[in-house]
ROSE-4610 file (N, C-alpha, C; in Angstrom, 1 decimal, always signed):
// ROSE-4610
residu = [M/M/M/T/T/T/Y/Y/Y/L/L/L/N/N/N/S/S/S/K/K/K/T/T/T/I/I/I/E/E/E/H/H/H/I/I/I/S/S/S/S/S/S/G/G/G/E/E/E/F/F/F/Q/Q/Q/N/N/N/Q/Q/Q/K/K/K/P/P/P/F/F/F/P/P/P/W/W/W/T/T/T/N/N/N/I/I/I/Q/Q/Q/G/G/G/F/F/F/L/L/L/T/T/T/R/R/R/E/E/E/A/A/A/F/F/F/D/D/D/E/E/E/L/L/L/F/F/F/D/D/D/T/T/T/L/L/L/P/P/P/N/N/N/P/P/P/S/S/S/Q/Q/Q/L/L/L/D/D/D/S/S/S/E/E/E/F/F/F/G/G/G/K/K/K/V/V/V/R/R/R/G/G/G/Y/Y/Y/G/G/G/Q/Q/Q/Q/Q/Q/S/S/S/H/H/H/D/D/D/R/R/R/L/L/L/S/S/S/L/L/L/Q/Q/Q/Y/Y/Y/R/R/R/P/P/P/G/G/G/L/L/L/N/N/N/L/L/L/S/S/S/Q/Q/Q/A/A/A/W/W/W/H/H/H/E/E/E/F/F/F/I/I/I/A/A/A/V/V/V/L/L/L/Q/Q/Q/G/G/G/D/D/D/Q/Q/Q/Y/Y/Y/K/K/K/Q/Q/Q/F/F/F/I/I/I/R/R/R/Q/Q/Q/M/M/M/Y/Y/Y/G/G/G/L/L/L/K/K/K/E/E/E/D/D/D/E/E/E/P/P/P/V/V/V/V/V/V/L/L/L/T/T/T/M/M/M/H/H/H/W/W/W/H/H/H/Y/Y/Y/A/A/A/K/K/K/T/T/T/G/G/G/C/C/C/S/S/S/V/V/V/S/S/S/P/P/P/H/H/H/V/V/V/D/D/D/A/A/A/R/R/R/R/R/R/K/K/K/L/L/L/G/G/G/S/S/S/H/H/H/I/I/I/F/F/F/Y/Y/Y/F/F/F/H/H/H/K/K/K/D/D/D/D/D/D/E/E/E/W/W/W/D/D/D/E/E/E/N/N/N/W/W/W/G/G/G/G/G/G/Q/Q/Q/T/T/T/V/V/V/V/V/V/L/L/L/K/K/K/G/G/G/K/K/K/R/R/R/E/E/E/I/I/I/N/N/N/P/P/P/H/H/H/S/S/S/A/A/A/P/P/P/A/A/A/F/F/F/D/D/D/D/D/D/F/F/F/I/I/I/D/D/D/V/V/V/A/A/A/Q/Q/Q/S/S/S/K/K/K/I/I/I/T/T/T/G/G/G/N/N/N/S/S/S/S/S/S/F/F/F/M/M/M/F/F/F/H/H/H/R/R/R/T/T/T/D/D/D/D/D/D/S/S/S/W/W/W/H/H/H/G/G/G/V/V/V/K/K/K/P/P/P/L/L/L/V/V/V/C/C/C/P/P/P/E/E/E/N/N/N/R/R/R/L/L/L/R/R/R/K/K/K/V/V/V/F/F/F/I/I/I/V/V/V/V/V/V/I/I/I/N/N/N/R/R/R/L/L/L/T/T/T/F/F/F/Q/Q/Q/V/V/V/R/R/R/W/W/W/R/R/R/A/A/A/M/M/M/R/R/R/G/G/G/K/K/K/D/D/D/A/A/A/D/D/D/G/G/G/Y/Y/Y/R/R/R/L/L/L/V/V/V/R/R/R/N/N/N]
num = [1/1/1/2/2/2/3/3/3/4/4/4/5/5/5/6/6/6/7/7/7/8/8/8/9/9/9/10/10/10/11/11/11/12/12/12/13/13/13/14/14/14/15/15/15/16/16/16/17/17/17/18/18/18/19/19/19/20/20/20/21/21/21/22/22/22/23/23/23/24/24/24/25/25/25/26/26/26/27/27/27/28/28/28/29/29/29/30/30/30/31/31/31/32/32/32/33/33/33/34/34/34/35/35/35/36/36/36/37/37/37/38/38/38/39/39/39/40/40/40/41/41/41/42/42/42/43/43/43/44/44/44/45/45/45/46/46/46/47/47/47/48/48/48/49/49/49/50/50/50/51/51/51/52/52/52/53/53/53/54/54/54/55/55/55/56/56/56/57/57/57/58/58/58/59/59/59/60/60/60/61/61/61/62/62/62/63/63/63/64/64/64/65/65/65/66/66/66/67/67/67/68/68/68/69/69/69/70/70/70/71/71/71/72/72/72/73/73/73/74/74/74/75/75/75/76/76/76/77/77/77/78/78/78/79/79/79/80/80/80/81/81/81/82/82/82/83/83/83/84/84/84/85/85/85/86/86/86/87/87/87/88/88/88/89/89/89/90/90/90/91/91/91/92/92/92/93/93/93/94/94/94/95/95/95/96/96/96/97/97/97/98/98/98/99/99/99/100/100/100/101/101/101/102/102/102/103/103/103/104/104/104/105/105/105/106/106/106/107/107/107/108/108/108/109/109/109/110/110/110/111/111/111/112/112/112/113/113/113/114/114/114/115/115/115/116/116/116/117/117/117/118/118/118/119/119/119/120/120/120/121/121/121/122/122/122/123/123/123/124/124/124/125/125/125/126/126/126/127/127/127/128/128/128/129/129/129/130/130/130/131/131/131/132/132/132/133/133/133/134/134/134/135/135/135/136/136/136/137/137/137/138/138/138/139/139/139/140/140/140/141/141/141/142/142/142/143/143/143/144/144/144/145/145/145/146/146/146/147/147/147/148/148/148/149/149/149/150/150/150/151/151/151/152/152/152/153/153/153/154/154/154/155/155/155/156/156/156/157/157/157/158/158/158/159/159/159/160/160/160/161/161/161/162/162/162/163/163/163/164/164/164/165/165/165/166/166/166/167/167/167/168/168/168/169/169/169/170/170/170/171/171/171/172/172/172/173/173/173/174/174/174/175/175/175/176/176/176/177/177/177/178/178/178/179/179/179/180/180/180/181/181/181/182/182/182/183/183/183/184/184/184/185/185/185/186/186/186/187/187/187/188/188/188/189/189/189/190/190/190/191/191/191/192/192/192/193/193/193/194/194/194/195/195/195/196/196/196/197/197/197/198/198/198/199/199/199/200/200/200/201/201/201/202/202/202/203/203/203/204/204/204/205/205/205/206/206/206/207/207/207/208/208/208/209/209/209/210/210/210/211/211/211/212/212/212/213/213/213/214/214/214/215/215/215/216/216/216/217/217/217/218/218/218/219/219/219/220/220/220/221/221/221/222/222/222/223/223/223/224/224/224/225/225/225/226/226/226/227/227/227/228/228/228/229/229/229/230/230/230/231/231/231/232/232/232/233/233/233/234/234/234/235/235/235/236/236/236/237/237/237/238/238/238/239/239/239/240/240/240/241/241/241/242/242/242/243/243/243/244/244/244/245/245/245]
x = [+134.2/+133.9/+133.0/+133.2/+132.3/+131.3/+130.0/+128.9/+128.3/+128.1/+127.5/+128.5/+128.3/+129.2/+128.8/+129.5/+129.1/+129.2/+130.2/+130.3/+129.1/+128.6/+127.4/+126.2/+126.0/+124.9/+124.9/+126.0/+126.1/+125.6/+125.7/+125.3/+123.9/+123.1/+121.7/+120.9/+120.1/+119.3/+117.9/+117.6/+116.2/+115.2/+115.7/+114.8/+114.4/+115.4/+115.2/+114.3/+114.5/+113.7/+112.3/+112.0/+110.6/+109.9/+110.6/+110.0/+109.8/+110.2/+110.0/+108.5/+108.2/+106.8/+106.7/+105.6/+104.4/+104.4/+105.5/+105.6/+107.1/+107.6/+109.0/+109.7/+110.8/+111.6/+113.0/+113.9/+115.3/+116.0/+116.8/+117.8/+119.1/+119.7/+121.0/+122.0/+123.2/+124.3/+125.4/+125.8/+126.9/+126.6/+125.3/+125.0/+125.8/+126.2/+127.1/+128.5/+129.5/+130.9/+131.1/+132.1/+132.4/+132.6/+133.4/+133.7/+132.4/+131.6/+130.3/+129.4/+129.3/+128.4/+128.9/+130.2/+130.7/+130.5/+130.8/+130.6/+129.2/+128.3/+126.8/+126.3/+126.8/+126.4/+126.8/+128.1/+128.6/+128.0/+127.4/+126.8/+125.3/+124.6/+123.2/+122.5/+121.4/+120.7/+120.5/+120.7/+120.5/+119.0/+118.6/+117.2/+116.4/+117.1/+116.4/+115.9/+116.5/+116.0/+114.7/+114.4/+113.2/+111.9/+110.8/+109.5/+108.9/+108.2/+107.6/+106.3/+106.1/+104.9/+104.4/+103.7/+103.2/+101.7/+100.9/+99.5/+98.9/+99.6/+99.1/+98.1/+96.9/+95.8/+96.2/+95.9/+96.1/+94.8/+94.8/+93.6/+93.2/+91.9/+91.3/+91.4/+91.7/+91.8/+93.1/+94.1/+95.4/+96.1/+96.8/+97.6/+98.6/+98.8/+99.7/+101.1/+101.9/+103.3/+104.1/+104.4/+105.0/+106.5/+107.0/+108.4/+108.8/+110.1/+110.5/+110.8/+110.5/+110.5/+111.1/+111.9/+112.4/+112.3/+111.6/+111.4/+112.5/+113.2/+114.2/+113.6/+114.3/+113.9/+115.2/+115.2/+116.4/+116.7/+118.0/+118.3/+118.3/+118.0/+118.0/+119.4/+119.5/+120.8/+121.3/+122.2/+122.8/+124.3/+125.0/+126.4/+126.7/+127.9/+128.3/+128.1/+128.4/+128.3/+126.8/+125.9/+124.5/+124.0/+124.4/+124.0/+124.6/+125.8/+126.5/+125.7/+125.4/+124.8/+123.4/+122.6/+121.3/+121.4/+122.5/+122.7/+123.0/+123.7/+124.0/+122.7/+121.9/+120.6/+119.7/+119.9/+119.1/+119.7/+120.9/+121.7/+121.3/+122.0/+121.6/+121.9/+123.0/+123.3/+122.3/+121.9/+120.9/+119.5/+119.1/+117.8/+117.7/+118.9/+118.9/+118.8/+119.4/+119.3/+117.8/+117.1/+115.7/+114.9/+115.1/+114.3/+114.5/+115.8/+116.0/+115.3/+115.4/+114.8/+113.3/+112.7/+111.2/+110.7/+111.5/+111.1/+110.5/+111.1/+110.6/+111.4/+110.9/+111.6/+112.8/+113.8/+115.0/+114.8/+113.8/+113.5/+112.3/+111.7/+110.5/+110.8/+110.0/+110.3/+110.0/+110.8/+110.6/+110.8/+110.0/+110.1/+110.5/+111.6/+112.1/+111.8/+111.3/+111.2/+112.0/+112.5/+113.4/+113.1/+113.2/+113.0/+113.8/+114.1/+114.7/+113.6/+113.6/+112.7/+113.6/+113.4/+114.0/+112.9/+113.1/+112.0/+112.6/+111.9/+112.4/+111.7/+112.1/+111.6/+110.1/+109.4/+108.0/+107.3/+108.0/+107.4/+107.3/+106.4/+106.2/+105.7/+105.7/+105.0/+104.0/+102.7/+101.7/+101.6/+101.1/+101.0/+100.2/+100.8/+100.1/+100.6/+99.9/+100.3/+100.4/+101.5/+101.7/+100.7/+100.7/+99.8/+100.1/+99.1/+99.3/+100.2/+100.5/+101.4/+102.9/+103.1/+104.4/+104.7/+105.9/+106.3/+107.0/+107.6/+108.2/+109.1/+109.9/+110.8/+112.2/+113.2/+114.5/+114.9/+115.0/+115.2/+116.7/+117.4/+118.8/+118.8/+119.4/+119.4/+120.8/+120.8/+122.1/+122.4/+122.8/+123.3/+124.5/+125.4/+126.6/+126.4/+127.2/+127.0/+127.3/+128.2/+128.6/+127.7/+126.7/+125.8/+124.3/+124.0/+122.6/+122.5/+121.7/+121.5/+120.3/+120.4/+119.3/+118.1/+118.4/+117.3/+116.4/+116.8/+116.0/+114.9/+115.0/+114.0/+114.5/+113.5/+113.8/+113.8/+113.7/+113.7/+112.4/+112.4/+111.2/+110.8/+109.5/+109.0/+108.2/+108.5/+107.6/+106.5/+105.3/+104.1/+103.2/+102.7/+101.7/+100.4/+99.3/+98.1/+97.6/+97.1/+96.6/+95.3/+94.7/+93.5/+93.6/+92.7/+92.7/+92.4/+93.2/+93.1/+93.0/+91.9/+91.7/+92.8/+93.6/+94.6/+94.0/+92.7/+92.1/+91.5/+92.3/+91.8/+92.9/+92.7/+93.7/+94.0/+94.6/+94.9/+96.0/+96.2/+97.3/+98.3/+99.5/+100.5/+100.1/+99.1/+98.6/+97.9/+97.5/+96.7/+97.6/+98.9/+99.9/+100.9/+101.5/+102.7/+103.9/+105.0/+106.2/+106.9/+107.1/+107.8/+109.3/+109.7/+111.2/+111.3/+112.5/+112.7/+114.1/+114.2/+115.5/+116.5/+117.8/+118.8/+119.0/+119.2/+119.2/+120.6/+121.6/+123.0/+123.9/+125.1/+126.2/+126.0/+125.6/+125.5/+124.4/+123.3/+122.2/+121.1/+120.5/+119.3/+118.3/+117.1/+115.9/+115.1/+114.8/+114.0/+112.8/+111.6/+110.4/+109.6/+108.8/+107.9/+106.5/+105.8/+104.5/+103.5/+102.7/+101.5/+100.4/+99.2/+98.0/+98.2/+99.2/+99.5/+100.9/+101.5/+102.8/+102.7/+102.1/+102.0/+103.4/+103.7/+105.0/+104.8/+105.7/+105.7/+106.9/+106.9/+108.0/+107.4/+107.8/+107.2/+107.8/+107.1/+107.5/+108.9/+109.7/+111.1/+111.2/+112.3/+112.6/+114.0/+114.5/+115.8/+115.9/+117.1/+117.2/+116.6/+116.3/+115.7/+116.6/+117.9/+118.8/+119.2/+118.5/+118.8/+117.6/+117.9/+116.9/+117.1/+116.1/+116.1/+116.2/+117.3/+117.5/+117.5/+116.6/+116.5/+116.4/+116.9/+116.8/+116.1/+114.9/+114.1/+114.0/+114.2/+114.0/+112.7/+111.7/+110.4/+110.5/+110.1/+110.1/+108.7/+108.3/+107.0/+106.8/+105.6/+105.1/+104.8/+105.0/+104.6/+103.1/+102.3/+100.9/+100.3/+99.0/+98.4/+98.5/+98.4/+98.5/+99.9/+100.9/+102.3/+102.5/+102.0/+102.1/+101.4/+100.2/+99.4/+100.1/+100.6/+101.3/+102.5/+103.3/+104.4/+104.0/+102.8/+102.3/+102.0/+101.7/+101.4/+102.6/+103.8/+105.0/+105.2/+104.7/+104.8/+105.6/+106.2/+106.8/+105.8/+106.2/+105.2/+104.5/+105.1/+104.5/+103.6/+103.5/+102.6/+103.2/+104.6/+105.2/+105.7/+105.5/+106.0/+107.5/+107.9/+109.3/+110.1/+109.3/+109.9/+109.1/+109.8/+109.1/+109.1/+108.0/+108.0/+108.8]
y = [+107.1/+105.8/+105.0/+103.7/+102.9/+102.3/+102.5/+102.1/+100.8/+100.5/+99.2/+98.1/+96.9/+95.8/+95.1/+95.5/+95.0/+93.4/+92.8/+91.4/+90.7/+91.3/+90.7/+90.9/+92.1/+92.3/+91.4/+91.1/+90.2/+88.8/+88.4/+87.0/+86.9/+88.0/+88.0/+87.6/+86.5/+85.9/+86.5/+87.2/+87.7/+86.6/+85.5/+84.4/+83.7/+83.5/+82.9/+83.8/+85.1/+86.1/+86.0/+86.0/+86.0/+84.7/+83.6/+82.3/+82.0/+82.9/+82.6/+82.6/+81.8/+81.7/+82.1/+82.7/+83.0/+84.2/+85.0/+86.1/+86.3/+87.1/+87.3/+88.0/+87.4/+88.0/+87.4/+88.2/+87.6/+88.3/+87.5/+88.1/+88.3/+89.5/+89.8/+90.1/+89.5/+89.8/+90.5/+91.6/+92.4/+93.2/+93.7/+94.6/+95.8/+96.3/+97.5/+97.0/+97.8/+97.5/+97.6/+97.0/+97.0/+98.4/+99.2/+100.6/+101.4/+101.2/+102.0/+101.7/+100.4/+100.0/+100.7/+100.6/+101.1/+102.7/+103.4/+104.8/+105.2/+104.5/+104.9/+104.5/+103.4/+103.1/+104.1/+104.6/+105.6/+107.0/+107.2/+108.6/+108.5/+107.5/+107.5/+108.7/+109.2/+110.4/+110.2/+111.2/+111.2/+111.0/+110.2/+110.0/+111.3/+112.3/+113.6/+114.2/+113.7/+114.2/+113.6/+112.5/+111.7/+112.1/+112.0/+112.3/+111.1/+111.4/+110.3/+109.9/+108.6/+108.0/+106.9/+107.3/+106.3/+106.5/+105.4/+105.5/+106.1/+106.1/+106.6/+105.7/+106.3/+105.5/+104.9/+103.6/+102.9/+102.4/+102.1/+101.7/+100.3/+100.0/+98.6/+98.1/+99.1/+98.7/+98.0/+98.1/+97.5/+98.3/+97.5/+98.1/+99.1/+100.2/+101.2/+100.7/+101.2/+100.9/+101.9/+101.6/+102.6/+102.7/+103.9/+104.1/+105.6/+105.8/+107.1/+107.1/+108.1/+108.1/+109.4/+109.2/+110.4/+110.1/+110.9/+110.8/+111.6/+110.9/+111.7/+112.7/+113.9/+114.9/+115.7/+116.4/+117.2/+118.2/+118.5/+119.5/+119.0/+117.7/+117.2/+117.2/+117.5/+117.6/+116.2/+115.7/+114.4/+114.5/+113.4/+113.3/+113.3/+113.6/+113.5/+112.1/+111.1/+109.7/+109.4/+109.8/+109.5/+110.2/+111.5/+112.2/+111.5/+111.0/+110.3/+109.0/+108.3/+107.0/+107.1/+108.1/+108.3/+108.7/+109.5/+109.8/+108.6/+107.6/+106.4/+105.6/+105.5/+104.8/+105.4/+106.7/+107.4/+107.3/+106.6/+106.5/+105.3/+105.1/+104.1/+102.7/+102.4/+101.1/+100.5/+101.2/+100.7/+100.6/+101.6/+101.5/+100.4/+100.1/+99.0/+97.6/+97.6/+96.4/+96.2/+97.3/+97.2/+96.7/+97.3/+96.8/+95.4/+94.9/+93.5/+92.6/+93.0/+92.2/+92.1/+93.2/+93.3/+93.0/+92.6/+92.2/+93.4/+94.5/+95.7/+95.9/+96.7/+97.1/+98.0/+98.0/+98.8/+100.2/+100.8/+102.2/+102.5/+101.5/+101.7/+102.6/+103.6/+104.5/+103.9/+104.2/+103.8/+105.0/+105.2/+106.4/+105.9/+106.3/+105.8/+106.8/+106.4/+107.2/+106.4/+107.2/+106.6/+107.1/+106.3/+106.8/+105.9/+106.5/+105.8/+105.5/+104.3/+104.0/+103.4/+104.0/+103.5/+103.1/+102.0/+101.4/+100.9/+101.1/+100.7/+99.4/+99.0/+97.7/+97.8/+96.7/+96.6/+97.0/+97.7/+98.2/+97.0/+97.1/+96.0/+96.7/+95.9/+96.2/+95.1/+95.5/+94.4/+93.9/+92.7/+92.1/+93.0/+93.2/+94.1/+93.8/+94.4/+94.4/+95.8/+96.1/+97.5/+98.0/+99.3/+100.0/+99.5/+99.6/+99.1/+99.9/+101.1/+101.9/+101.4/+100.6/+100.2/+98.9/+98.8/+97.6/+96.7/+97.3/+96.6/+97.5/+96.9/+97.6/+96.9/+97.7/+97.2/+97.7/+96.9/+97.3/+97.0/+98.1/+98.0/+98.0/+97.0/+97.0/+97.5/+98.4/+99.0/+98.6/+97.3/+96.8/+95.9/+96.0/+95.2/+94.0/+92.9/+91.7/+92.0/+92.9/+93.2/+94.2/+94.7/+95.7/+95.3/+94.2/+93.8/+92.3/+91.8/+90.3/+89.9/+89.0/+88.6/+88.1/+87.6/+87.2/+88.3/+89.6/+90.7/+91.0/+90.3/+90.6/+91.6/+92.2/+93.2/+92.7/+91.4/+90.8/+91.0/+91.3/+91.3/+89.9/+89.6/+88.2/+88.0/+87.0/+86.7/+85.8/+86.2/+85.5/+84.9/+83.7/+83.0/+82.8/+83.2/+83.1/+81.6/+81.3/+80.0/+79.8/+80.9/+80.9/+82.1/+82.2/+83.4/+84.6/+85.6/+86.8/+88.0/+88.8/+90.0/+91.0/+91.6/+92.6/+93.8/+94.1/+95.2/+94.7/+94.2/+93.7/+93.8/+93.4/+93.6/+92.2/+91.3/+90.0/+90.1/+89.1/+89.1/+88.1/+88.1/+87.1/+85.7/+85.4/+84.1/+83.6/+84.5/+84.1/+83.6/+83.6/+83.3/+82.2/+81.6/+80.8/+81.6/+81.5/+82.2/+81.4/+82.0/+81.3/+81.5/+82.7/+83.1/+84.4/+84.8/+86.1/+86.6/+87.9/+88.5/+88.3/+88.7/+88.8/+90.3/+90.7/+92.1/+92.6/+91.8/+92.2/+92.0/+92.6/+92.3/+92.7/+93.9/+94.4/+93.6/+93.4/+92.6/+93.6/+93.1/+93.8/+92.8/+93.2/+92.4/+93.1/+92.3/+92.9/+92.0/+92.7/+91.9/+92.6/+91.9/+92.4/+92.4/+93.5/+93.7/+92.9/+92.1/+91.4/+91.5/+91.0/+91.0/+90.0/+89.2/+88.2/+88.4/+89.6/+89.9/+90.4/+89.5/+89.8/+89.8/+90.8/+90.8/+91.7/+91.6/+92.4/+92.2/+92.8/+92.7/+92.5/+91.4/+91.1/+92.0/+92.1/+93.0/+92.8/+93.9/+93.9/+93.6/+92.9/+92.6/+93.1/+94.1/+94.7/+95.5/+95.8/+96.6/+98.0/+98.7/+100.0/+101.0/+100.8/+101.8/+101.5/+100.5/+100.1/+100.4/+100.7/+101.0/+100.1/+99.6/+98.9/+100.0/+100.0/+101.0/+100.5/+100.9/+100.5/+101.7/+101.5/+102.5/+101.8/+102.3/+101.6/+102.4/+101.7/+102.2/+101.6/+102.5/+102.0/+102.3/+101.2/+101.3/+101.5/+102.6/+103.0/+102.9/+102.5/+102.7/+104.1/+104.5/+105.9/+105.9/+105.9/+105.9/+107.3/+107.4/+108.7/+109.4/+108.5/+109.1/+109.7/+109.0/+109.4/+110.7/+110.8/+112.0/+113.2/+112.9/+114.0/+114.5/+113.6/+114.1/+114.9/+114.5/+115.3/+116.7/+116.8/+118.2/+119.0/+118.4/+119.2/+119.3/+119.0/+119.2/+118.1/+116.9/+115.8/+114.7/+113.8/+112.6/+111.5/+110.4/+109.3/+108.8/+108.9/+108.5/+109.5/+110.7/+111.7/+112.8/+112.7/+113.7/+114.9/+116.1/+117.3/+117.3/+117.7/+117.7/+118.8/+119.9/+121.1/+121.3/+121.3/+121.5/+123.0/+123.5/+124.9/+125.0]
z = [+97.0/+97.7/+96.7/+96.6/+95.9/+96.8/+96.5/+97.4/+97.1/+95.9/+95.5/+95.2/+95.8/+95.5/+94.2/+93.1/+91.8/+91.7/+92.4/+92.4/+93.0/+94.1/+94.7/+93.8/+93.2/+92.4/+91.2/+90.6/+89.4/+89.7/+91.0/+91.3/+91.9/+91.9/+92.3/+91.2/+91.3/+90.2/+90.2/+89.2/+89.1/+88.9/+88.2/+88.1/+89.4/+90.2/+91.6/+92.4/+92.3/+93.0/+92.6/+91.3/+90.8/+91.1/+91.2/+91.5/+92.9/+93.8/+95.3/+95.6/+96.6/+97.1/+98.5/+99.0/+98.3/+97.4/+97.4/+96.5/+96.3/+95.3/+95.1/+96.3/+96.8/+97.8/+97.8/+98.3/+98.4/+99.6/+100.3/+101.2/+100.5/+100.7/+100.0/+101.1/+101.0/+101.9/+101.1/+101.7/+101.1/+99.9/+99.8/+98.6/+98.6/+99.8/+99.9/+100.0/+99.6/+99.9/+101.4/+101.9/+103.4/+103.9/+103.1/+103.4/+103.5/+102.5/+102.4/+103.6/+103.9/+105.0/+106.3/+106.5/+107.8/+107.9/+106.8/+106.8/+106.9/+106.2/+106.4/+107.8/+108.3/+109.7/+110.7/+110.5/+111.5/+111.3/+110.2/+110.0/+109.7/+110.3/+110.2/+110.8/+110.3/+110.9/+112.4/+113.1/+114.6/+114.8/+115.9/+116.1/+116.3/+116.8/+116.9/+115.6/+114.5/+113.2/+112.7/+113.3/+112.9/+113.6/+112.9/+113.4/+114.1/+115.2/+116.0/+115.3/+115.0/+114.4/+115.3/+116.4/+117.3/+117.4/+117.3/+117.3/+116.1/+115.0/+113.7/+113.1/+112.7/+112.2/+110.9/+110.7/+109.5/+108.9/+107.6/+107.0/+107.4/+107.3/+107.5/+108.9/+109.9/+111.3/+111.7/+110.8/+111.1/+112.2/+113.0/+114.2/+113.7/+114.4/+114.0/+114.0/+113.0/+112.9/+113.7/+115.0/+115.8/+115.6/+115.4/+115.0/+114.9/+114.8/+114.4/+112.9/+112.1/+110.7/+110.1/+109.1/+108.3/+106.9/+106.1/+104.7/+104.0/+103.0/+102.3/+101.4/+101.3/+100.4/+100.1/+99.0/+98.7/+99.8/+100.1/+101.1/+102.5/+102.7/+104.1/+104.6/+105.9/+106.6/+106.9/+105.9/+106.0/+105.8/+106.2/+105.9/+104.4/+104.1/+102.6/+102.1/+102.9/+102.5/+102.2/+103.0/+102.7/+101.4/+101.3/+100.0/+98.8/+98.9/+97.8/+97.5/+98.6/+98.4/+97.8/+98.2/+97.6/+96.1/+95.8/+94.4/+93.6/+94.1/+93.5/+93.3/+94.3/+94.1/+93.0/+92.8/+91.8/+90.4/+90.4/+89.1/+88.3/+87.2/+86.2/+86.7/+87.4/+87.8/+88.7/+89.7/+90.6/+89.9/+89.1/+88.5/+87.5/+86.8/+85.9/+86.6/+87.8/+88.7/+89.1/+89.4/+89.8/+88.6/+87.5/+86.3/+86.0/+86.1/+85.9/+86.9/+88.2/+89.2/+89.1/+88.7/+88.6/+87.2/+86.3/+85.0/+84.2/+84.3/+83.6/+82.3/+81.4/+80.2/+80.6/+79.7/+80.0/+80.2/+79.5/+79.7/+80.5/+81.2/+81.9/+83.1/+83.4/+84.5/+85.8/+86.8/+88.2/+89.0/+90.0/+90.9/+92.3/+92.8/+94.1/+95.2/+96.3/+97.5/+98.6/+99.6/+100.6/+101.9/+102.9/+104.3/+105.3/+106.5/+107.6/+108.6/+109.2/+110.3/+111.4/+112.6/+113.8/+114.8/+115.5/+116.3/+117.6/+118.7/+120.1/+120.5/+121.6/+122.1/+122.3/+121.9/+121.9/+120.7/+119.8/+118.5/+117.5/+116.6/+115.6/+114.4/+113.3/+112.0/+111.8/+112.0/+111.8/+110.4/+110.2/+108.9/+107.9/+106.7/+105.8/+104.4/+103.4/+102.0/+101.6/+100.9/+100.5/+99.4/+99.3/+98.3/+96.9/+96.0/+94.7/+93.8/+94.1/+93.3/+93.5/+94.6/+94.9/+94.1/+93.4/+92.8/+93.9/+94.9/+96.0/+96.8/+97.6/+98.5/+98.6/+98.9/+99.2/+100.6/+101.6/+102.9/+103.3/+103.7/+104.2/+105.7/+106.4/+107.8/+108.3/+109.2/+109.6/+111.1/+111.1/+112.4/+112.2/+113.2/+113.2/+114.2/+113.9/+114.7/+116.2/+116.5/+117.9/+118.6/+117.9/+118.6/+118.5/+117.8/+117.8/+117.8/+118.6/+118.8/+117.9/+117.0/+116.2/+117.0/+118.2/+119.1/+119.6/+119.4/+119.8/+118.7/+117.6/+116.5/+115.6/+114.8/+113.9/+112.4/+112.3/+110.9/+110.2/+108.9/+108.1/+107.9/+108.2/+108.1/+106.9/+106.0/+104.9/+105.4/+105.1/+105.7/+104.6/+104.9/+104.1/+104.9/+104.4/+105.1/+105.3/+106.5/+106.7/+106.0/+105.5/+104.7/+103.7/+102.8/+101.9/+102.7/+102.6/+103.4/+102.5/+102.7/+101.9/+102.3/+101.3/+101.6/+102.3/+102.2/+102.8/+104.1/+105.0/+106.3/+107.3/+108.5/+109.6/+110.3/+109.7/+110.3/+111.3/+112.2/+113.2/+112.7/+113.3/+113.0/+113.1/+114.0/+114.2/+113.0/+112.1/+110.9/+109.8/+110.1/+109.0/+109.4/+108.4/+108.6/+108.2/+109.1/+108.8/+107.7/+106.5/+105.4/+105.5/+105.8/+105.9/+106.6/+106.9/+107.5/+107.1/+107.1/+106.7/+107.8/+107.5/+108.5/+108.7/+110.0/+110.3/+110.5/+110.7/+111.0/+109.8/+109.8/+108.9/+107.5/+107.2/+105.8/+105.0/+105.6/+105.0/+104.5/+103.4/+102.9/+102.4/+102.2/+101.8/+100.8/+99.7/+98.6/+98.4/+98.1/+97.8/+96.7/+96.0/+95.0/+95.5/+95.4/+95.9/+95.1/+95.7/+95.1/+96.0/+95.6/+96.6/+97.7/+97.6/+98.7/+99.4/+99.1/+99.7/+101.1/+102.0/+103.4/+104.1/+104.9/+105.6/+106.8/+107.7/+108.9/+109.8/+110.9/+111.9/+113.2/+113.9/+115.2/+116.3/+117.4/+118.5/+118.9/+118.9/+119.3/+120.8/+121.1/+122.5/+122.8/+122.2/+122.4/+123.7/+124.2/+125.4/+125.1/+126.2/+126.1/+125.3/+125.4/+124.8/+123.4/+122.8/+121.4/+120.5/+119.2/+118.2/+117.0/+116.5/+115.1/+114.1/+113.2/+112.3/+110.8/+110.0/+108.6/+107.7/+106.5/+105.4/+104.3/+103.8/+102.9/+101.6/+100.5/+99.2/+98.6/+98.4/+97.8/+96.3/+95.6/+94.1/+93.7/+93.1/+92.8/+91.3/+90.9/+89.5/+89.2/+88.0/+87.6/+87.3/+88.3/+88.2/+88.1/+87.8/+87.9/+89.2/+90.3/+91.7/+91.9/+91.4/+91.6/+90.8/+89.6/+88.8/+89.5/+89.9/+90.6/+91.8/+92.6/+93.8/+93.4/+92.4/+91.9/+91.5/+90.8/+90.4/+91.6/+92.7/+94.0/+94.9/+94.4/+95.2/+96.2/+96.0/+96.9/+96.2/+97.0/+96.5/+96.3/+95.8/+95.5/+96.8/+97.9/+99.2/+99.8/+99.1/+99.6/+100.5/+100.7/+101.6/+100.8/+101.3/+100.7/+100.5/+99.3/+99.0/+99.7/+99.9/+100.6/+101.9/+103.0/+104.3/+104.6/+105.2/+105.7/+107.0]
């Protein structure tokens, strides 16, 4: 199966991405082939495979990001399609795309970590700026037009502070102006570049009780001392152990 839509990728402008304000971001429609999106959607990990992360303490007094979460690691019980897709993301085509988008050298190392997040009604992702080791993220939304209503929320919101805001703080959505938001249905994805002003979040979901917001996130990490040290200790760049007991 072909997973990445080469025609779509060819038309994504790294220049437009880098020139977006207040930080580089882009909405992408059809990054995956239709066949790949359908197969990955149909074989998403079961919610029972994910860990509960509710009430988890965050730095600087920020509100917890309540959700179910599953960190990718080798040997995880996934469908063949998901294993193949992740192998493609670790391959040359996708990494060269990443280097082009982020303005990196052709041979500059990037370390990818990946995870699934599912969230129920009432859950949100409070405004925050990602850790410095991260270059950015590529968020894939796994919802179809006939099973998710955009009015239920779930979009990643690009935020601009109404004043200068320290990234090591806990502002509320009211402290920002909404600049843009992603689309959550129909083979959509969203990419952004981490800066000290790359505030983003997800407002509280208003979906029915029997629905979950489902995303798969590729985190693009710099090869920092912290990332190297974690690897030496058997952890990925996000700090998760690569082998679970």
